[in-house]
PADOTOR-611563 format. One record per atom (N, C-alpha, C, O): residue in one letter; atom name; x, z, y. Coordinates in steps of 0.1 Angstrom, whole numbers, plus 5000, padded with zeros to 4 digits. Each point is the difference from the previous one (the first is absolute). Layout:
# PADOTOR-611563
residuo_atomo_c1_c3_c2
A_CA_X_Z_Y $
...
# end
This chain:
# PADOTOR-611563
residuo_atomo_c1_c3_c2
M_N_3518_8577_8390 $
M_CA_5004_4996_5013 $
M_C_4990_4989_5005 $
M_O_4997_4991_4993 $
N_N_4998_5011_5020 $
N_CA_4991_4990_5005 $
N_C_5007_4987_5003 $
N_O_4993_4989_5000 $
V_N_5020_5011_5004 $
V_CA_5006_4987_5004 $
V_C_5003_4992_4987 $
V_O_5006_5005_4991 $
K_N_4990_4982_5010 $
K_CA_5002_4991_4989 $
K_C_5010_4990_5004 $
K_O_4998_4992_5010 $
I_N_5014_5007_4984 $
I_CA_5010_4990_5004 $
I_C_5002_4989_4989 $
I_O_5008_4991_5002 $
A_N_4985_5011_4987 $
A_CA_5001_4990_4989 $
A_C_4996_4986_5004 $
A_O_5005_4990_4996 $
W_N_4984_5010_5013 $
W_CA_4995_4987_5004 $
W_C_5010_4992_5008 $
W_O_4998_4988_5002 $
L_N_5012_5019_5004 $
L_CA_5010_4993_5008 $
L_C_5010_4994_4990 $
L_O_5011_5004_4999 $
S_N_4985_4986_4994 $
S_CA_5008_4994_4989 $
S_C_5011_4991_5005 $
S_O_5010_4998_4994 $
E_N_4988_4996_5019 $
E_CA_5010_4991_5005 $
E_C_5000_5000_5015 $
E_O_4989_4999_5006 $
V_N_5023_5002_5000 $
V_CA_5001_4999_5014 $
V_C_5013_4992_5004 $
V_O_5011_5004_4996 $
Q_N_4987_4985_5010 $
Q_CA_5011_4991_5005 $
Q_C_5009_4996_4988 $
Q_O_5012_4998_5002 $
G_N_4982_5000_4986 $
G_CA_5008_4997_4989 $
G_C_5005_5011_4991 $
G_O_5005_4998_4989 $
W_N_4994_5015_5017 $
W_CA_5004_5011_4992 $
W_C_4988_5005_4991 $
W_O_4989_5001_5006 $
K_N_5013_5000_4982 $
K_CA_4989_5004_4990 $
K_C_5002_5014_4995 $
K_O_5011_5004_4996 $
A_N_4978_5003_5003 $
A_CA_5000_5014_4994 $
A_C_5004_4999_4985 $
A_O_4995_4992_4993 $
V_N_5014_5016_5003 $
V_CA_5005_5001_4986 $
V_C_4996_5013_4994 $
V_O_5004_5010_5005 $
G_N_4988_4989_4984 $
G_CA_4996_5012_4993 $
G_C_4990_5008_5007 $
G_O_4996_4997_5012 $
D_N_4999_5013_4982 $
D_CA_4990_5009_5006 $
D_C_5003_5014_4995 $
D_O_4995_5005_4990 $
L_N_5014_5002_5018 $
L_CA_5005_5013_4996 $
L_C_4990_5010_5001 $
L_O_4991_5000_5009 $
S_N_5009_5010_4981 $
S_CA_4991_5011_5001 $
S_C_5003_5009_5012 $
S_O_5012_5001_5004 $
P_N_4978_5004_5003 $
P_CA_5003_5009_5011 $
P_C_5008_5012_4997 $
P_O_4999_5005_4988 $
Y_N_5009_5000_5021 $
Y_CA_5007_5012_4998 $
Y_C_4992_5011_5007 $
Y_O_4994_4999_5010 $
N_N_5006_5013_4983 $
N_CA_4992_5011_5005 $
N_C_5011_5011_5003 $
N_O_5012_4998_4998 $
P_N_4983_5014_5007 $
P_CA_5010_5011_5003 $
P_C_5009_5004_4989 $
P_O_5011_5005_5002 $
K_N_4985_4993_4985 $
K_CA_5008_5004_4989 $
K_C_5010_4989_4996 $
K_O_5011_5003_4995 $
T_N_4986_4985_5008 $
T_CA_5008_4989_4996 $
T_C_5008_4993_5011 $
T_O_5008_4991_4997 $
I_N_4990_5013_5015 $
I_CA_5007_4994_5012 $
I_C_5015_5001_4998 $
I_O_5008_4991_5006 $
F_N_4997_5019_4988 $
F_CA_5014_5002_4998 $
F_C_5006_4988_4991 $
F_O_5012_4998_5001 $
Q_N_4980_4996_4991 $
Q_CA_5005_4988_4993 $
Q_C_5003_4988_5009 $
Q_O_5008_4992_4996 $
Y_N_4985_5008_5015 $
Y_CA_5002_4989_5009 $
Y_C_5011_5002_5011 $
Y_O_5008_4991_5003 $
M_N_4993_5022_5001 $
M_CA_5010_5003_5010 $
M_C_5007_5013_4997 $
M_O_4993_5009_4995 $
D_N_5020_4991_5007 $
D_CA_5008_5012_4996 $
D_C_5006_5006_5013 $
D_O_5008_4994_5007 $
G_N_4987_5018_4996 $
G_CA_5005_5007_5012 $
G_C_4991_4999_5012 $
G_O_5002_5008_5009 $
A_N_4988_4983_4991 $
A_CA_4992_5000_5012 $
A_C_4985_5004_4997 $
A_O_4992_5001_5009 $
A_N_5005_5001_4978 $
A_CA_4987_5003_4996 $
A_C_4995_5013_5007 $
A_O_4988_5001_5004 $
E_N_5020_5009_4998 $
E_CA_4996_5013_5006 $
E_C_4995_4998_5014 $
E_O_4990_5006_5004 $
F_N_5016_4984_5003 $
F_CA_4995_4997_5013 $
F_C_4986_4996_5001 $
F_O_4992_5005_5008 $
Y_N_5004_4986_4983 $
Y_CA_4986_4995_4999 $
Y_C_4991_5010_4994 $
Y_O_4988_5002_5005 $
L_N_5016_5006_4985 $
L_CA_4992_5010_4994 $
L_C_4996_5010_5011 $
L_O_4988_5005_5000 $
A_N_5021_4999_5008 $
A_CA_4997_5010_5011 $
A_C_4990_4995_5010 $
A_O_4994_5008_5007 $
F_N_5004_4979_4994 $
F_CA_4990_4994_5008 $
F_C_4987_4997_4992 $
F_O_4993_4990_5003 $
N_N_5005_5017_4986 $
N_CA_4988_4999_4992 $
N_C_4998_4986_4994 $
N_O_4989_4994_5001 $
F_N_5022_5001_4994 $
F_CA_5000_4987_4993 $
F_C_4990_5000_4988 $
F_O_4999_5010_4993 $
R_N_4993_4979_5006 $
R_CA_4990_4999_4989 $
R_C_5004_4988_4991 $
R_O_4999_5002_4988 $
E_N_5005_4987_5017 $
E_CA_5002_4988_4991 $
E_C_5008_4990_5007 $
E_O_5000_4998_5012 $
L_N_5008_4995_4980 $
L_CA_5008_4989_5005 $
L_C_4998_4988_4991 $
L_O_5001_5000_4988 $
K_N_4996_4988_5018 $
K_CA_5000_4987_4993 $
K_C_5011_4992_5006 $
K_O_5000_4997_5011 $
A_N_5009_4998_4980 $
A_CA_5011_4992_5004 $
A_C_4999_4986_4993 $
A_O_4997_4999_4988 $
T_N_5005_4991_5020 $
T_CA_4999_4986_4995 $
T_C_5012_4992_5005 $
T_O_5004_5001_5012 $
R_N_5002_4991_4979 $
R_CA_5011_4991_5004 $
R_C_4994_4986_5001 $
R_O_4993_4995_4991 $
F_N_5011_4998_5020 $
F_CA_4997_4986_5002 $
F_C_5013_4992_4999 $
F_O_5010_5003_5006 $
E_N_4990_4986_4986 $
E_CA_5012_4992_4997 $
E_C_4997_4985_5003 $
E_O_4989_4995_4999 $
K_N_5022_4999_5006 $
K_CA_5000_4985_5003 $
K_C_5013_4994_4995 $
K_O_5010_5006_5002 $
P_N_4989_4983_4991 $
P_CA_5012_4994_4995 $
P_C_5011_4998_5011 $
P_O_4998_4995_5011 $
S_N_5014_5009_4985 $
S_CA_5012_4999_5009 $
S_C_4999_5008_5013 $
S_O_5008_4998_5009 $
R_N_4983_5012_4991 $
R_CA_4999_5008_5012 $
R_C_4999_5015_4996 $
R_O_4996_5003_4989 $
P_N_5009_5006_5019 $
P_CA_4999_5014_4997 $
P_C_4986_5005_4999 $
P_O_4990_4994_5005 $
S_N_5008_5017_4987 $
S_CA_4987_5005_4998 $
S_C_4995_5008_5012 $
S_O_5008_5005_5008 $
I_N_4979_4997_4993 $
I_CA_4993_5008_5009 $
I_C_4993_5012_4993 $
I_O_4993_4997_4990 $
I_N_5009_5015_5014 $
I_CA_4995_5012_4994 $
I_C_4989_5006_5009 $
I_O_5002_5002_5011 $
V_N_4986_5000_4983 $
V_CA_4989_5006_5007 $
V_C_4997_5014_4994 $
V_O_4999_5001_4988 $
E_N_5001_5009_5020 $
E_CA_4997_5014_4996 $
E_C_4988_5005_5008 $
E_O_5001_5000_5012 $
V_N_4988_5004_4981 $
V_CA_4988_5005_5006 $
V_C_4998_5014_4996 $
V_O_4998_5003_4988 $
Y_N_5004_5007_5021 $
Y_CA_4999_5014_4997 $
Y_C_4986_5005_5005 $
Y_O_4996_4998_5011 $
K_N_4997_5009_4980 $
K_CA_4988_5007_5004 $
K_C_5003_5015_5002 $
K_O_5005_5006_4991 $
M_N_4993_4999_5021 $
M_CA_5004_5013_5003 $
M_C_4987_5009_5001 $
M_O_4989_4995_4999 $
G_N_5013_5018_5002 $
G_CA_4988_5009_5000 $
G_C_4991_4999_5011 $
G_O_4988_5003_4999 $
S_N_5017_4992_5013 $
S_CA_4992_5000_5012 $
S_C_5006_4990_5010 $
S_O_5012_4996_4998 $
P_N_4981_4999_5012 $
P_CA_5006_4992_5010 $
P_C_5012_5007_5007 $
P_O_5009_4994_5004 $
E_N_4990_5019_4998 $
E_CA_5011_5008_5006 $
E_C_5012_4998_4992 $
E_O_5011_4999_5005 $
D_N_4988_5002_4982 $
D_CA_5012_4998_4991 $
D_C_5006_4986_5001 $
D_O_5012_4999_5000 $
A_N_4979_4991_5000 $
A_CA_5005_4986_5001 $
A_C_5007_4998_5013 $
A_O_5010_4994_5001 $
Y_N_4984_5012_5010 $
Y_CA_5007_4999_5013 $
Y_C_5013_5007_4999 $
Y_O_5010_4995_5006 $
G_N_4991_5017_4988 $
G_CA_5012_5007_4999 $
G_C_5011_4993_4993 $
G_O_5012_4999_5005 $
V_N_4985_4994_4984 $
V_CA_5010_4993_4993 $
V_C_5005_4988_5008 $
V_O_5012_4998_5001 $
F_N_4979_4995_5006 $
F_CA_5004_4989_5008 $
F_C_5009_5004_5012 $
F_O_5010_4994_5002 $
T_N_4985_5016_5005 $
T_CA_5008_5003_5013 $
T_C_5012_5008_4997 $
T_O_5009_5000_5009 $
F_N_4993_5005_4980 $
F_CA_5012_5009_4997 $
F_C_5013_4992_5002 $
F_O_5010_5005_5004 $
E_N_4990_4982_4992 $
E_CA_5012_4992_5000 $
E_C_4998_4988_5009 $
E_O_5008_4990_5000 $
Q_N_4982_5010_5009 $
Q_CA_4997_4989_5009 $
Q_C_5012_4997_5009 $
Q_O_5004_5009_5007 $
Q_N_5000_4978_4994 $
Q_CA_5011_4997_5010 $
Q_C_4999_4986_5005 $
Q_O_5007_4997_5010 $
D_N_4985_4994_4984 $
D_CA_5000_4986_5004 $
D_C_4988_4997_5008 $
D_O_4990_5008_5000 $
P_N_5009_4980_5007 $
P_CA_4988_4996_5008 $
P_C_4988_4998_4991 $
P_O_5001_4996_4988 $
G_N_4987_5006_5018 $
G_CA_4988_4998_4993 $
G_C_4996_4986_5000 $
G_O_5005_4992_5008 $
V_N_4986_5004_4982 $
V_CA_4995_4986_4999 $
V_C_4985_4999_4998 $
V_O_4995_4991_4995 $
D_N_4998_5020_5010 $
D_CA_4986_4999_5001 $
D_C_4993_4998_4986 $
D_O_4992_4991_4998 $
I_N_5013_5017_4992 $
I_CA_4994_5000_4987 $
I_C_4996_5014_4996 $
I_O_5007_5009_5002 $
G_N_4980_4992_4993 $
G_CA_4995_5014_4997 $
G_C_4998_5008_5012 $
G_O_4997_4994_5011 $
Q_N_5004_5019_4988 $
Q_CA_4999_5009_5012 $
Q_C_5013_5003_5007 $
Q_O_5000_5005_5011 $
G_N_5011_4992_4982 $
G_CA_5013_5001_5006 $
G_C_5010_4993_4991 $
G_O_4999_5001_4987 $
S_N_5010_4992_5018 $
S_CA_5009_4992_4992 $
S_C_5014_4998_5006 $
S_O_5001_5003_5012 $
E_N_5008_4993_4980 $
E_CA_5014_4997_5005 $
E_C_5005_4989_4991 $
E_O_4997_5000_4988 $
F_N_5012_4991_5018 $
F_CA_5006_4990_4992 $
F_C_5014_4997_5005 $
F_O_5002_4997_5012 $
G_N_5007_5003_4979 $
G_CA_5014_4998_5004 $
G_C_5009_4999_4987 $
G_O_4998_5007_4991 $
G_N_5012_4984_5010 $
G_CA_5009_4999_4988 $
G_C_4993_4996_4988 $
G_O_5005_5003_4989 $
G_N_4984_4989_5012 $
G_CA_4993_4996_4988 $
G_C_4991_5010_4993 $
G_O_4996_4999_4989 $
L_N_5002_5012_5018 $
L_CA_4992_5012_4995 $
L_C_4988_5002_5009 $
L_O_5001_5002_5012 $
L_N_4987_4997_4982 $
L_CA_4987_5003_5007 $
L_C_4995_5013_4995 $
L_O_4999_5002_4988 $
R_N_4997_5007_5021 $
R_CA_4994_5013_4997 $
R_C_4988_5001_5008 $
R_O_5000_4998_5012 $
F_N_4988_5007_4983 $
F_CA_4989_5003_5008 $
F_C_4991_5010_4993 $
F_O_5001_5002_4988 $
W_N_4990_5004_5019 $
W_CA_4990_5009_4995 $
W_C_4986_4996_5005 $
W_O_4998_4994_5010 $
K_N_4992_5009_4981 $
K_CA_4986_4998_5004 $
K_C_4992_5010_4991 $
K_O_5001_4999_4988 $
G_N_4991_5009_5018 $
G_CA_4992_5009_4993 $
G_C_5008_5009_4991 $
G_O_5010_5006_5005 $
H_N_4987_4995_4982 $
H_CA_5008_5008_4991 $
H_C_5012_4993_4994 $
H_O_5007_5005_4992 $
T_N_4996_4983_5013 $
T_CA_5009_4991_4993 $
T_C_5013_4998_5009 $
T_O_4999_4997_5012 $
F_N_5012_5003_4981 $
F_CA_5013_4997_5006 $
F_C_5006_4988_4991 $
F_O_5000_5000_4988 $
V_N_5005_4990_5019 $
V_CA_5005_4988_4993 $
V_C_5014_4996_5005 $
V_O_5003_5001_5012 $
T_N_5005_4995_4979 $
T_CA_5013_4994_5003 $
T_C_5001_4987_4993 $
T_O_4996_4998_4988 $
I_N_5009_4992_5019 $
I_CA_5003_4986_4994 $
I_C_5014_4996_5004 $
I_O_5003_5000_5012 $
F_N_5005_4996_4979 $
F_CA_5014_4997_5004 $
F_C_5005_4989_4991 $
F_O_4996_4999_4988 $
G_N_5013_4993_5017 $
G_CA_5007_4989_4993 $
G_C_5013_5005_4995 $
G_O_5007_5008_5007 $
E_N_4997_4988_4981 $
E_CA_5013_5004_4994 $
E_C_5012_4994_5008 $
E_O_5011_5005_4998 $
E_N_4986_4985_5009 $
E_CA_5011_4994_5009 $
E_C_4992_4995_5013 $
E_O_4988_4997_4999 $
P_N_5020_5002_5012 $
P_CA_4993_4995_5012 $
P_C_4997_4985_5000 $
P_O_5006_4993_4992 $
G_N_4986_5003_5017 $
G_CA_4997_4985_5001 $
G_C_4987_4998_5008 $
G_O_4991_5008_4999 $
Q_N_5009_4982_5010 $
Q_CA_4988_4998_5008 $
Q_C_4987_4997_4991 $
Q_O_4990_5005_5004 $
D_N_5012_4988_4985 $
D_CA_4988_4997_4992 $
D_C_4995_5012_4993 $
D_O_4988_5002_4999 $
I_N_5022_5007_4997 $
I_CA_4996_5013_4994 $
I_C_4992_5009_5010 $
I_O_4990_5006_4997 $
E_N_5016_4994_5015 $
E_CA_4993_5009_5011 $
E_C_4986_4995_5003 $
E_O_4991_5008_5002 $
A_N_5007_4979_4998 $
A_CA_4987_4994_5003 $
A_C_4990_5004_4989 $
A_O_4989_5004_5003 $
A_N_5016_4995_4984 $
A_CA_4991_5004_4989 $
A_C_4997_5015_5000 $
A_O_4989_5004_4997 $
I_N_5021_5004_5007 $
I_CA_4998_5014_5000 $
I_C_4989_5004_5010 $
I_O_4991_5008_4997 $
L_N_5009_4985_5015 $
L_CA_4990_5003_5010 $
L_C_4986_4996_4996 $
L_O_4990_5006_5002 $
I_N_5009_4982_4991 $
I_CA_4987_4995_4994 $
I_C_4995_5010_4990 $
I_O_4988_5004_5000 $
L_N_5021_5001_4991 $
L_CA_4996_5010_4990 $
L_C_4995_5012_5007 $
L_O_4989_5006_4996 $
G_N_5018_4999_5014 $
G_CA_4996_5012_5007 $
G_C_4986_4999_5006 $
G_O_4992_5009_4999 $
R_N_5006_4980_5008 $
R_CA_4987_4999_5006 $
R_C_4988_4999_4990 $
R_O_4990_5005_5002 $
R_N_5013_4988_4987 $
R_CA_4989_4998_4990 $
R_C_4998_5014_4993 $
R_O_4988_5003_4998 $
I_N_5022_5004_4999 $
I_CA_4998_5013_4994 $
I_C_4993_5010_5010 $
I_O_4990_5007_4995 $
A_N_5014_4993_5017 $
A_CA_4993_5008_5010 $
A_C_4985_4997_5001 $
A_O_4992_5010_5002 $
E_N_5004_4978_4996 $
E_CA_4986_4996_5001 $
E_C_4992_5006_4988 $
E_O_4988_5002_5001 $
T_N_5019_5000_4988 $
T_CA_4993_5005_4988 $
T_C_4998_5015_5000 $
T_O_4993_5006_4992 $
I_N_5014_5001_5017 $
I_CA_5000_5015_5001 $
I_C_4987_5004_5007 $
I_O_4999_4997_5012 $
P_N_4992_5010_4982 $
P_CA_4987_5004_5007 $
P_C_5002_5012_5009 $
P_O_5007_5009_4996 $
G_N_4987_4990_5015 $
G_CA_5000_5012_5009 $
G_C_5013_5002_5007 $
G_O_5011_4994_4997 $
T_N_4989_5015_5012 $
T_CA_5012_5005_5008 $
T_C_5000_5015_5000 $
T_O_4992_5006_4993 $
G_N_5018_4999_5014 $
G_CA_5001_5015_5001 $
G_C_5007_5003_5014 $
G_O_5004_4992_5007 $
N_N_4996_5021_4995 $
N_CA_5006_5005_5013 $
N_C_5014_5006_4997 $
N_O_5002_5006_4990 $
P_N_5007_4993_5020 $
P_CA_5013_5007_4999 $
P_C_4997_5015_5000 $
P_O_4989_5004_5004 $
P_N_5020_5004_4991 $
P_CA_4998_5015_5000 $
P_C_4997_5006_5013 $
P_O_5007_4997_5010 $
Q_N_4983_5011_4991 $
Q_CA_4996_5006_5013 $
Q_C_5010_5009_5005 $
Q_O_5001_5003_5012 $
I_N_5007_5003_4979 $
I_CA_5010_5010_5004 $
I_C_5010_4994_5010 $
I_O_5007_5007_5007 $
L_N_4995_4979_4993 $
L_CA_5009_4994_5009 $
L_C_4996_5002_5014 $
L_O_5008_4999_5009 $
T_N_4978_5003_4993 $
T_CA_4996_5002_5014 $
T_C_5004_5013_5006 $
T_O_4998_5002_5012 $
Y_N_5007_5007_4980 $
Y_CA_5005_5013_5005 $
Y_C_5013_4998_5008 $
Y_O_5003_5009_5008 $
L_N_5003_4980_4990 $
L_CA_5013_4998_5006 $
L_C_4998_4994_5014 $
L_O_4993_4990_5002 $
P_N_5014_5015_5008 $
P_CA_4999_4994_5013 $
P_C_5009_4987_5001 $
P_O_5010_5000_4994 $
D_N_4985_4990_5012 $
D_CA_5008_4988_5002 $
D_C_5012_5003_5008 $
D_O_5011_4995_4997 $
T_N_4987_5012_5014 $
T_CA_5011_5005_5008 $
T_C_4998_5014_5004 $
T_O_4988_5004_5001 $
A_N_5022_5003_5002 $
A_CA_4999_5014_5005 $
A_C_5011_5003_5009 $
A_O_5012_5001_4995 $
L_N_4986_5002_5017 $
L_CA_5010_5004_5010 $
L_C_5011_4989_5000 $
L_O_4998_4989_5004 $
T_N_5014_5015_4991 $
T_CA_5012_4991_5002 $
T_C_5004_4993_4987 $
T_O_5011_4995_4999 $
F_N_4980_5006_4991 $
F_CA_5004_4993_4987 $
F_C_4990_4990_4996 $
F_O_4988_5001_5003 $
T_N_5016_4989_4989 $
T_CA_4992_4989_4996 $
T_C_5000_4999_4985 $
T_O_5011_5000_4994 $
K_N_4978_4998_5000 $
K_CA_4999_4999_4985 $
K_C_5006_4986_4996 $
K_O_4996_4990_5005 $
K_N_5012_5011_4985 $
K_CA_5007_4988_4995 $
K_C_4995_4996_4986 $
K_O_4998_4988_4998 $
D_N_4999_5022_4994 $
D_CA_4995_4997_4986 $
D_C_4991_5011_4996 $
D_O_5001_5012_5004 $
A_N_4990_4985_4987 $
A_CA_4991_5010_4994 $
A_C_4997_4996_4986 $
A_O_4998_4988_4997 $
W_N_5002_5022_4994 $
W_CA_4998_4997_4985 $
W_C_4989_5009_4995 $
W_O_5001_5012_5002 $
F_N_4990_4982_4991 $
F_CA_4990_5008_4992 $
F_C_5006_5003_4987 $
F_O_5005_4991_4993 $
L_N_4993_5021_5002 $
L_CA_5006_5004_4987 $
L_C_4992_5011_4993 $
L_O_4992_5007_5006 $
R_N_5010_4994_4981 $
R_CA_4993_5010_4992 $
R_C_5010_5008_4991 $
R_O_4995_5009_4993 $
S_N_5017_4988_5007 $
S_CA_5010_5006_4991 $
S_C_5013_5003_5007 $
S_O_5004_4994_5009 $
H_N_5003_5016_4985 $
H_CA_5013_5003_5005 $
H_C_5010_4988_4997 $
H_O_5010_4999_5006 $
I_N_4986_4993_4984 $
I_CA_5008_4988_4997 $
I_C_5000_4991_5012 $
I_O_5010_4994_5004 $
H_N_4978_5004_5002 $
H_CA_4999_4992_5012 $
H_C_5007_5006_5012 $
H_O_5008_4994_5007 $
L_N_4990_5019_4995 $
L_CA_5006_5007_5011 $
L_C_5015_5000_5000 $
L_O_5006_4997_5010 $
N_N_5000_5005_4978 $
N_CA_5014_5000_4999 $
N_C_5007_4986_5002 $
N_O_5012_5000_5004 $
Q_N_4980_4990_4994 $
Q_CA_5005_4987_5003 $
Q_C_5002_4997_5015 $
Q_O_5009_4993_5004 $
R_N_4983_5015_5004 $
R_CA_5001_4998_5015 $
R_C_5006_5011_5007 $
R_O_5007_4998_5010 $
F_N_4991_5014_4985 $
F_CA_5006_5012_5007 $
F_C_5002_5011_4989 $
F_O_4990_5007_4996 $
F_N_5022_4994_4999 $
F_CA_5003_5009_4989 $
F_C_4998_5015_5005 $
F_O_5006_5004_5009 $
I_N_4986_5003_4983 $
I_CA_4999_5015_5002 $
I_C_5005_5008_4989 $
I_O_5009_5009_5002 $
A_N_4987_4987_4985 $
A_CA_5005_5008_4988 $
A_C_4997_4991_4988 $
A_O_4990_4993_5000 $
R_N_5017_5009_4990 $
R_CA_4997_4993_4987 $
R_C_4987_5005_4994 $
R_O_4993_4993_4994 $
A_N_5005_5020_5007 $
A_CA_4988_5006_4995 $
A_C_4988_4997_5009 $
A_O_5002_4997_5012 $
N_N_4986_5003_4983 $
N_CA_4988_4997_5008 $
N_C_4995_5013_5007 $
N_O_4990_5006_4997 $
I_N_5018_4998_5013 $
I_CA_4998_5013_5007 $
I_C_4987_5000_5009 $
I_O_4995_5010_5003 $
L_N_5001_4978_5001 $
L_CA_4988_4999_5008 $
L_C_4987_4998_4991 $
L_O_4989_4999_5006 $
M_N_5013_5001_4981 $
M_CA_4989_4999_4991 $
M_C_4992_4987_5002 $
M_O_4987_5001_5000 $
L_N_5019_4988_5003 $
L_CA_4993_4988_5001 $
L_C_4995_4995_4987 $
L_O_5007_5001_4990 $
T_N_4981_4993_5009 $
T_CA_4994_4995_4988 $
T_C_4993_4987_5004 $
T_O_4998_4997_5012 $
P_N_4997_4995_4978 $
P_CA_4992_4988_5003 $
P_C_4987_5004_5007 $
P_O_4994_4991_5005 $
E_N_5002_5022_4995 $
E_CA_4988_5003_5007 $
E_C_5002_5005_5014 $
E_O_4991_5003_5008 $
V_N_5022_4997_4996 $
V_CA_5003_5005_5014 $
V_C_5004_4987_5008 $
V_O_5007_4991_4996 $
E_N_4988_5009_5017 $
E_CA_5004_4990_5009 $
E_C_5010_5005_5010 $
E_O_4998_5011_5005 $
A_N_5012_4982_4997 $
A_CA_5011_5004_5010 $
A_C_5005_4988_5007 $
A_O_4999_4989_4996 $
V_N_5006_5014_5016 $
V_CA_5006_4989_5008 $
V_C_5013_5005_5006 $
V_O_5001_5012_5004 $
L_N_5008_4979_4997 $
L_CA_5013_5003_5006 $
L_C_5003_4990_5011 $
L_O_4999_4988_4997 $
A_N_5005_5016_5014 $
A_CA_5002_4991_5011 $
A_C_5014_5003_5006 $
A_O_5004_5011_5001 $
R_N_5003_4978_5003 $
R_CA_5013_5001_5007 $
R_C_4998_4996_5014 $
R_O_4995_4989_5003 $
Y_N_5010_5020_5006 $
Y_CA_5000_4997_5014 $
Y_C_5014_4999_5005 $
Y_O_5008_5009_4997 $
D_N_4994_4982_5012 $
D_CA_5014_4999_5006 $
D_C_4999_5006_5014 $
D_O_4990_4998_5008 $
T_N_5020_5009_4996 $
T_CA_5002_5006_5013 $
T_C_5014_4996_5005 $
T_O_5008_4995_4993 $
K_N_4994_5008_5020 $
K_CA_5013_4997_5006 $
K_C_5011_5009_4994 $
K_O_5012_4997_5001 $
D_N_4984_5014_4993 $
D_CA_5009_5009_4994 $
D_C_5002_4999_4985 $
D_O_5007_5007_4993 $
G_N_4985_4983_5001 $
G_CA_5001_4998_4985 $
G_C_4987_4998_4994 $
G_O_4991_4993_5006 $
K_N_5007_5011_4982 $
K_CA_4987_4998_4993 $
K_C_4994_5013_4996 $
K_O_5006_5010_4998 $
I_N_4980_4990_5002 $
I_CA_4993_5012_4995 $
I_C_4990_4995_4990 $
I_O_4996_4988_5000 $
H_N_4999_5020_4991 $
H_CA_4990_4997_4990 $
H_C_4988_5009_5001 $
H_O_5002_5012_5002 $
I_N_4986_4982_4997 $
I_CA_4988_5008_4999 $
I_C_4993_4998_4987 $
I_O_4999_4989_4995 $
K_N_4997_5022_4999 $
K_CA_4993_5000_4987 $
K_C_4986_5006_5001 $
K_O_4998_5010_5007 $
S_N_4993_4984_4986 $
S_CA_4986_5006_5000 $
S_C_4995_4999_4985 $
S_O_5002_4990_4994 $
L_N_4992_5021_5002 $
L_CA_4994_5000_4986 $
L_C_4985_5003_5001 $
L_O_4996_5007_5009 $
E_N_4997_4987_4982 $
E_CA_4986_5003_4999 $
E_C_4996_5001_4985 $
E_O_5001_4990_4993 $
Q_N_4994_5021_5003 $
Q_CA_4997_5002_4986 $
Q_C_4985_5000_4998 $
Q_O_4992_4997_5010 $
L_N_5003_5004_4978 $
L_CA_4986_4999_4997 $
L_C_4992_5011_5008 $
L_O_4988_4998_5003 $
C_N_5018_5013_5001 $
C_CA_4993_5010_5008 $
C_C_4997_4995_5014 $
C_O_4992_5006_5008 $
G_N_5015_4983_4997 $
G_CA_4998_4995_5013 $
G_C_5010_5006_5010 $
G_O_5000_4997_5012 $
C_N_5009_5011_4983 $
C_CA_5010_5006_5009 $
C_C_5011_4990_5003 $
C_O_5003_4992_4992 $
H_N_5002_5009_5020 $
H_CA_5012_4992_5004 $
H_C_5009_5007_5009 $
H_O_4995_5009_5007 $
S_N_5018_4987_4993 $
S_CA_5010_5007_5008 $
S_C_5011_4991_5004 $
S_O_5009_5004_5007 $
# end
């Protein structure tokens, strides 16, 4: 992993504890139970997790994920995006003591085990420092440009980049089986549009052949 967080040994009195070995696609299940498939479907490569501790204060957990491409890092970040941005990395959100952002091939989460103004200040400092260590940037998936911002009488409300039926079923259930044959090599986008008569969904797929529908 290009991102080095070991040098961030202390922030606002919180000190990094231990130096855990990175998790790879085979060992990520040891770190998270039930969510690993989500990251693997976005071409997950490596995770480095570090705990920061301060006497008499809750811990801060830093997770740095290296994904297969900037498109994958973007997909992980935007899939659950819901809070205001804080101008960290190429896209960020911060709320409830949780910072999430992406930059290049990297997706980062930083969160405090309990809320507090001092914890939130330290989280933002950590986020900015880590973002500075991530080399390069990347572009959002081009497939998103296939979607119209508006069309006739309906307005786009949400759009999700995805590569797996696991992602698709979280947003719009079609079938338990992978009937659309989505794989980590396939790019897909799902958008929800609101109309005065209800909601409609638009789906687009692009495979290695360059076909899309």
